[in-house]
C-alpha positions in Angstrom: -13.6 15.9 146.8 -15.4 18.6 148.6 -13.2 19.7 151.5 -15.0 22.7 152.9 -18.1 24.8 152.4 -19.4 28.0 154.0 -22.8 29.9 154.0 -22.2 32.3 156.9 -25.7 31.9 158.4 -24.6 30.2 161.7 -22.7 33.4 162.8 -25.5 35.8 162.8 -24.0 39.3 162.7 -20.9 38.4 164.7 -17.9 38.7 162.5 -15.5 37.7 165.3 -16.7 34.1 165.1 -15.3 33.7 161.6 -11.8 33.5 163.1 -12.7 30.7 165.6 -11.4 27.9 163.4 -13.6 28.3 160.4 -11.3 30.7 158.7 -7.5 31.1 159.1 -8.0 34.8 158.6 -11.1 36.9 158.2 -10.4 40.6 158.7 -12.7 43.6 158.4 -15.6 42.0 156.7 -19.3 42.5 157.6 -21.8 39.6 157.9 -24.5 41.3 156.0 -28.2 40.7 155.8 -28.6 43.2 153.0 -27.8 40.6 150.3 -27.9 36.9 150.8 -28.1 34.2 148.1 -29.2 31.5 150.6 -30.2 31.9 154.3 -30.0 35.3 155.9 -26.3 36.3 155.8 -23.5 36.8 153.3 -19.9 38.1 153.5 -19.6 41.9 152.6 -16.5 43.8 151.7 -16.9 47.5 152.4 -13.4 48.8 153.3 -9.7 48.7 152.4 -8.0 45.6 153.6 -11.0 43.2 154.1 -9.5 39.9 153.4 -10.1 36.2 154.2 -8.3 32.9 153.7 -8.9 29.2 154.3 -6.1 26.7 154.7 -6.5 23.3 153.0 -6.1 20.0 154.8 -3.2 19.1 152.5 -1.4 21.0 149.7 -2.8 19.9 146.4 -1.8 20.2 142.7 -5.4 20.5 141.7 -7.9 22.7 143.6 -11.5 23.9 142.7 -13.3 26.8 144.3 -16.8 28.0 143.8 -18.6 31.0 145.2 -21.4 33.4 144.4 -20.7 37.1 144.3 -23.1 40.2 144.1 -21.7 43.5 142.9 -23.9 46.6 143.4 -22.1 48.1 140.4 -19.1 47.1 138.3 -15.8 48.0 139.8 -14.2 51.3 139.4 -10.4 50.8 139.9 -7.8 53.5 140.1 -6.7 55.3 136.9 -3.5 53.3 136.9 -5.3 49.9 136.7 -8.2 48.2 134.9 -8.5 45.7 137.7 -7.9 47.2 141.1 -6.8 45.3 144.2 -9.7 43.0 144.9 -9.7 39.2 144.1 -12.9 37.2 144.1 -10.8 34.0 144.3 -7.1 33.4 145.0 -5.0 30.3 145.2 -1.9 30.4 147.4 1.1 28.3 148.4 2.3 27.2 151.9 4.1 30.5 152.2 0.9 32.4 151.8 1.9 33.7 148.3 -0.4 33.7 145.4 -0.1 31.4 142.4 -3.3 32.4 140.6 -5.8 35.3 141.3 -9.3 35.7 139.7 -10.4 39.3 139.3 -13.2 41.3 137.6 -12.2 44.3 135.6 -14.0 47.5 135.1 -16.0 46.2 132.1 -17.1 43.1 134.0 -14.7 40.7 132.2 -13.0 38.0 134.2 -9.2 38.1 134.5 -6.9 35.2 135.3 -3.8 36.7 136.9 -0.5 34.9 137.6 0.7 35.9 141.1 -0.8 38.2 143.6 -1.4 41.9 143.8 1.8 43.3 145.3 5.5 42.9 144.7 6.2 40.4 147.5 3.3 38.0 146.7 4.4 37.3 143.2 7.6 36.2 141.3 6.7 38.7 138.6 8.9 41.5 140.0 8.2 45.2 140.5 5.6 45.3 137.7 3.2 43.2 139.8 1.1 40.2 138.6 1.0 38.8 135.1 -2.2 38.9 133.0 -2.7 35.3 131.7 -6.1 35.4 130.1 -9.2 37.7 130.0 -12.8 36.7 129.1 -14.8 38.0 126.2 -18.0 37.6 128.1 -18.9 40.0 130.9 -20.5 39.5 134.3 -23.4 41.8 135.3 -23.8 43.9 138.5 -27.0 43.9 140.5 -27.4 40.1 140.5 -25.8 37.0 142.1 -23.2 35.5 139.8 -21.8 32.1 140.5 -18.0 31.8 139.8 -16.3 28.4 139.8 -12.6 27.9 139.1 -10.4 24.9 138.8 -6.6 25.4 139.0 -4.3 22.5 137.9 -0.7 23.2 138.7 1.5 23.0 135.6 -1.5 22.6 133.4 -3.8 25.7 133.5 -6.9 27.4 134.8 -10.6 27.3 133.8 -13.3 29.7 135.1 -17.0 29.2 134.6 -19.7 31.8 135.5 -23.2 30.6 136.1 -22.3 27.3 134.6 -20.8 28.7 131.4 -17.2 28.6 130.4 -16.0 32.2 130.6 -12.2 32.0 130.2 -9.4 29.5 130.4 -5.6 29.4 130.3 -3.1 26.8 129.5 0.5 27.1 130.7 2.6 27.6 133.8 0.7 28.2 137.0 3.5 28.5 139.5 3.8 32.2 140.1 4.1 32.3 143.9 7.4 33.1 145.6 8.7 29.7 146.7 6.6 27.7 144.3 4.9 24.6 145.6 1.3 23.3 145.3 -1.9 25.1 146.5 -2.2 25.2 150.3 -4.9 27.8 150.9 -7.5 29.9 149.1 -8.3 33.6 149.7 -10.6 36.4 148.7 -10.8 40.1 149.5 -8.8 43.4 149.0 -5.0 43.0 149.1 -3.4 46.4 148.7 -3.8 48.9 151.4 -2.4 51.7 149.3 -5.3 51.3 146.7 -8.9 52.3 147.4 -11.6 49.6 147.1 -12.9 49.6 143.6 -16.3 48.3 144.6 -19.0 50.2 146.5 -20.2 47.0 148.0 -19.2 43.4 147.1 -20.8 40.3 148.7 -19.8 36.6 148.8 -22.0 33.7 149.6 -22.1 29.9 149.2 -18.4 29.2 149.1 -17.0 25.7 148.6 -13.6 24.2 148.0 -12.6 20.9 146.4 -9.2 19.3 147.0 -7.9 15.8 146.6 -9.7 12.9 144.9 -12.0 13.7 142.0 -12.4 17.4 141.2 -14.9 18.6 138.7 -17.2 21.5 138.1 -20.1 21.1 140.4 -22.3 23.9 139.2 -24.3 26.5 141.1 -24.3 24.9 144.6 -26.0 26.5 147.6 -24.9 26.1 151.2 -27.7 25.6 153.7 -27.3 25.7 157.5 -29.7 23.2 159.1 -30.1 23.8 162.8 -30.8 21.0 165.3 -34.5 20.7 165.9 -34.9 17.6 168.3 -33.0 15.2 170.5 -32.3 11.6 169.5 -31.0 8.7 171.5 -28.3 8.3 172.6 -28.2 11.6 174.6 -25.3 11.1 177.0 -23.9 14.6 177.1 -25.3 16.6 180.1 -27.3 19.8 179.9 -26.8 23.0 181.7 -30.6 23.5 181.9 -33.8 22.3 180.6 -35.2 18.9 179.6 -34.0 19.0 176.0 -30.5 19.4 174.6 -31.1 20.8 171.1 -32.3 24.3 172.2 -29.0 24.7 174.1 -26.9 24.3 170.8 -29.0 25.9 168.0 -28.8 29.6 168.7 -27.8 32.1 166.0 -25.3 33.4 166.9 -24.1 30.8 169.5 -24.4 32.1 173.0 -21.4 29.9 174.2 -21.3 29.7 178.0 -24.8 30.8 178.6 -26.2 27.4 178.0 -24.7 24.3 176.4 -24.2 20.5 176.5 -21.1 19.0 178.1 -19.4 15.7 178.7 -16.9 14.6 181.4 -16.7 11.0 180.3 -15.1 9.5 177.2 -17.5 7.5 175.1 -20.5 9.9 175.7 -22.5 10.5 172.6 -25.3 12.8 171.8 -27.4 12.7 168.6 -29.8 15.3 167.0 -32.3 15.8 164.3 -31.7 18.7 161.9 -34.1 20.9 160.1 -35.2 19.8 156.5 -33.8 21.3 153.4 -35.9 23.8 151.4 -38.4 22.2 149.2 -36.8 23.4 146.0 -33.6 21.5 146.6 -33.3 18.5 144.2 -29.8 17.2 144.7 -27.3 17.2 147.5 -23.5 17.3 147.0 -22.4 16.9 150.6 -23.3 17.2 154.2 -21.1 18.3 157.2 -22.0 18.2 160.9 -20.6 21.5 162.5 -19.7 21.7 166.2 -18.5 24.6 168.3 -16.4 23.2 171.1 -14.1 24.1 173.9 -12.6 22.2 176.8 -12.5 23.7 180.4 -9.2 22.5 181.6 -5.7 21.5 180.4 -6.4 17.7 180.3 -6.6 15.7 177.1 -9.8 15.9 175.2 -10.9 14.7 171.7 -14.3 14.8 170.0 -15.6 13.0 167.0 -18.4 13.8 164.6 -20.7 11.4 162.9 -23.8 11.1 160.7 -26.6 8.7 161.4 -28.7 7.6 158.3 -31.2 4.8 157.9 -29.9 3.1 160.9 -26.3 3.3 159.9 -23.9 5.4 162.1 -20.7 6.5 160.3 -18.0 8.2 162.4 -15.4 10.6 160.8 -11.9 9.0 160.6 -10.3 12.2 162.0 -11.1 13.4 165.5 -10.8 17.0 166.7 -8.8 18.3 169.7 -10.5 21.3 171.3 -8.6 24.0 173.2 -9.8 26.2 176.1 -11.1 28.7 173.4 -14.2 28.0 171.4 -13.5 26.6 167.9 -15.5 25.3 165.0 -15.0 21.7 163.8 -16.6 19.8 160.9 -16.3 16.8 158.7 -17.7 16.3 155.2 -19.7 13.4 153.8 -20.2 13.3 150.1 -22.2 10.1 150.1 -24.9 8.5 152.2 -23.6 5.6 154.4 -27.2 4.5 155.0 -27.8 4.0 151.3 -24.8 2.0 150.2 -22.7 5.3 149.8 -24.9 6.5 147.1 -25.5 10.2 146.6 -27.5 12.0 149.3 -31.0 13.0 148.4 -32.9 16.0 150.0 -35.2 13.5 151.9 -32.3 11.5 153.4 -30.7 14.2 155.5 -28.9 12.4 158.4 -29.1 13.0 162.1 -25.8 14.4 163.4 -23.8 13.1 166.4 -21.0 14.3 168.6 -18.9 11.9 170.8 -16.3 12.6 173.3 -13.6 10.0 172.5 -10.8 11.1 174.9 
């Protein structure tokens, strides 16, 4: 089941927005327009200590993570290491310790590492992480490469690059201090005493699978479709203007400059979104995205929904805003307006937000 995906386009150049609920941690990255696999932005690592992580809804014994990366050159790690201190994907436990790290070596080979990149994040002791497997194939610099990894606790790890099996490992996967299942995923540079081995490294089109069926999905893209028109019902009030959608589709969001708001439980507002690019032929999932805050200390909950072919489907879980802006979303992998069949590019739903408390 797809739990989360990220394409970075909704933030514009404002890196601070990453920490408003979308990420548990996103430090010292740049939202770059120099390279972007889809849309206009990607996540760029340029300095020591740039690192990010996302917490899963529930700890899981099997987790998949896909992303695209662009290296301007192959990494040049310190003389004491062939790998350096950057992970392109990492799978961590509840204690924020690494079970499995995926790295790229100085030759472009993919390394599956047990544990993290320092002594405290791994049970492997003072010698650091354990090398579990290394690919024979090599990834190339100067182009986008899609890396997809599935980790099954107690079973093993499989890594595919651009849809091709690159390296796999069978055996123990519990290397994090404290053990447990996978509770979060991470990426970035994790040793402040070691220089970044990349000149520039970009990530784009990230997605995570957790719970339910987990399989290799291939080279997915993440597209941010902005609201383009109002639909009925339109119960939320506007700060200005005759239409609501222009108040919520800015990139980056302008927050309290203009917005829609509700003071009554049960209010709903629905919006049309932009179409997908014409070259998209399949759709893995859709997710309404809302940036919300409340203005006082009273109770408040909102719910997100999709409206497709006359069918409204509200998310089971509601969201409880705070007085600071936060991003909320829910994922639909199937189309409720077509008997829960797969989405098609022509069946993109309208999105709805409702104040339920």
